[in-house]
C-alpha positions as CSV (number, residue, x, y, z in Angstrom):
1,X,0.2,-0.2,0.0
2,X,1.2,3.3,-1.2
3,X,1.7,6.7,1.4
4,X,0.9,10.7,0.5
5,X,4.0,11.7,1.3
6,X,2.1,13.6,4.7
7,X,1.6,10.9,5.9
8,X,4.7,9.0,5.1
9,X,6.8,12.0,6.6
10,X,4.5,11.9,9.4
11,X,5.4,8.3,10.3
12,X,8.8,9.3,10.1
13,X,8.9,11.9,11.8
14,X,7.5,9.4,15.3
15,X,8.8,6.3,14.4
16,X,11.6,8.5,14.5
17,X,11.3,10.4,17.2
18,X,10.5,7.0,19.4
19,X,14.9,5.2,18.8
20,X,15.9,8.3,19.9
21,X,14.8,8.5,23.6
22,X,17.1,6.9,26.0
23,X,13.5,4.7,28.0
24,X,10.2,3.1,26.7
25,X,7.8,4.8,27.0
26,X,4.6,5.2,29.9
27,X,2.5,2.5,29.4
28,X,-0.2,5.2,29.0
29,X,1.8,6.2,26.4
30,X,2.4,2.0,24.5
31,X,-1.4,1.7,25.1
32,X,-2.3,5.4,22.7
33,X,1.0,3.7,20.7
34,X,-0.8,0.1,20.5
35,X,-4.1,1.4,19.0
36,X,-3.2,3.5,15.9
37,X,-4.5,1.6,12.8
38,X,-2.2,2.0,10.4
39,X,-3.3,4.2,6.8
40,X,-6.1,5.3,9.4
41,X,-5.1,5.5,12.8
42,X,-2.1,8.2,11.4
43,X,-3.2,11.8,11.9
44,X,-3.4,10.1,16.3
45,X,0.4,10.0,16.6
46,X,0.9,14.4,17.0
47,X,-1.3,14.2,19.4
48,X,0.9,11.3,20.6
49,X,3.7,12.6,20.5
50,X,2.6,15.9,21.8
51,X,0.7,14.8,25.0
52,X,4.6,12.9,25.9
53,X,7.8,15.9,26.4
54,X,11.0,13.8,25.7
55,X,8.7,12.5,22.9
56,X,7.6,15.7,22.0
57,X,11.2,17.0,21.4
58,X,12.3,14.8,19.4
59,X,9.4,13.9,17.0
60,X,9.3,17.9,16.8
61,X,12.9,18.3,15.8
62,X,12.7,16.0,13.0
63,X,9.8,17.2,11.8
64,X,11.4,20.0,11.6
65,X,14.4,18.7,9.5
66,X,11.9,17.4,6.9
67,X,10.8,20.8,6.4
68,X,14.2,21.8,5.9
69,X,15.6,19.3,3.9
70,X,12.2,19.7,1.9
71,X,12.5,23.4,1.6
72,X,16.1,22.7,0.8
73,X,15.2,20.6,-2.6
74,X,12.7,22.3,-3.6
75,X,14.6,25.5,-4.6
76,X,14.6,25.7,-8.2
77,X,14.6,28.4,-10.6
78,X,11.7,30.7,-10.9
79,X,10.5,30.2,-15.3
80,X,10.1,34.4,-14.5
81,X,12.9,36.4,-13.7
82,X,12.7,38.9,-10.5
83,X,13.5,41.6,-10.0
84,X,14.5,42.1,-6.4
85,X,15.1,38.0,-5.6
86,X,14.4,36.9,-1.9
87,X,16.9,36.2,0.2
88,X,17.5,33.1,2.5
89,X,19.5,32.4,5.4
90,X,21.9,30.1,4.1
91,X,22.7,29.0,7.9
92,X,21.7,25.3,9.6
93,X,20.2,25.1,12.2
94,X,22.3,23.2,15.2
95,X,18.8,20.3,15.5
96,X,18.9,20.4,11.8
97,X,22.4,19.1,11.2
98,X,22.2,16.8,14.0
99,X,19.3,14.7,13.0
100,X,20.2,15.8,8.5
101,X,22.0,12.5,8.4
102,X,19.6,10.2,10.3
103,X,16.5,11.4,8.9
104,X,18.5,10.9,5.7
105,X,19.6,7.0,5.8
106,X,16.3,6.7,6.9
107,X,14.6,7.6,3.8
108,X,17.5,6.0,1.7
109,X,17.0,2.8,3.5
110,X,13.2,3.0,3.9
111,X,10.7,2.7,0.9
112,X,7.6,4.4,1.0
113,X,6.0,1.2,0.0
114,X,7.3,-1.2,3.3
115,X,6.2,2.7,5.3
116,X,3.6,1.3,6.7
117,X,4.2,-2.4,7.1
118,X,7.7,-1.2,8.9
119,X,4.7,1.4,11.4
120,X,2.4,-0.7,11.8
121,X,5.6,-3.3,13.5
122,X,7.3,-0.7,15.3
123,X,3.6,0.4,17.0
124,X,2.5,-2.7,17.7
125,X,5.1,-3.6,19.2
126,X,5.6,-4.3,23.8
127,X,8.3,-1.8,23.4
128,X,8.2,0.5,20.4
129,X,11.0,2.2,21.6
130,X,13.3,-0.5,21.3
131,X,11.1,-1.7,17.7
132,X,12.6,1.6,16.3
133,X,15.8,1.8,17.3
134,X,16.0,-1.7,15.3
135,X,14.1,-0.3,12.0
136,X,17.0,2.7,12.7
């Protein structure tokens, strides 16, 4: 089953966010994660991630990194010349460089066609943090 680009972004951010944690998630969060039905409930991952501060921190950083990568990839020449081109800040935030290599590696390893299957395994695991680390 093919996943939509925004859904793929959400799944990757959640899985990588889990993999960044040093400890297992609390039982109430794990139960919520285990109840997620992929792909129908992908939109619930955002709320779950934000309900647990350590996961929220890594999840948000990875989403921001993904957006930075997408912004970089989308840069191209306009077909109509601009009088004054928009100046872009070329400085990369520290969190982007910290997660950039992991995100690029994860994207190169995991085909979007297999992402749903991988996400299901991680989210249904007894220890989703360890399952996410194993995928990575």
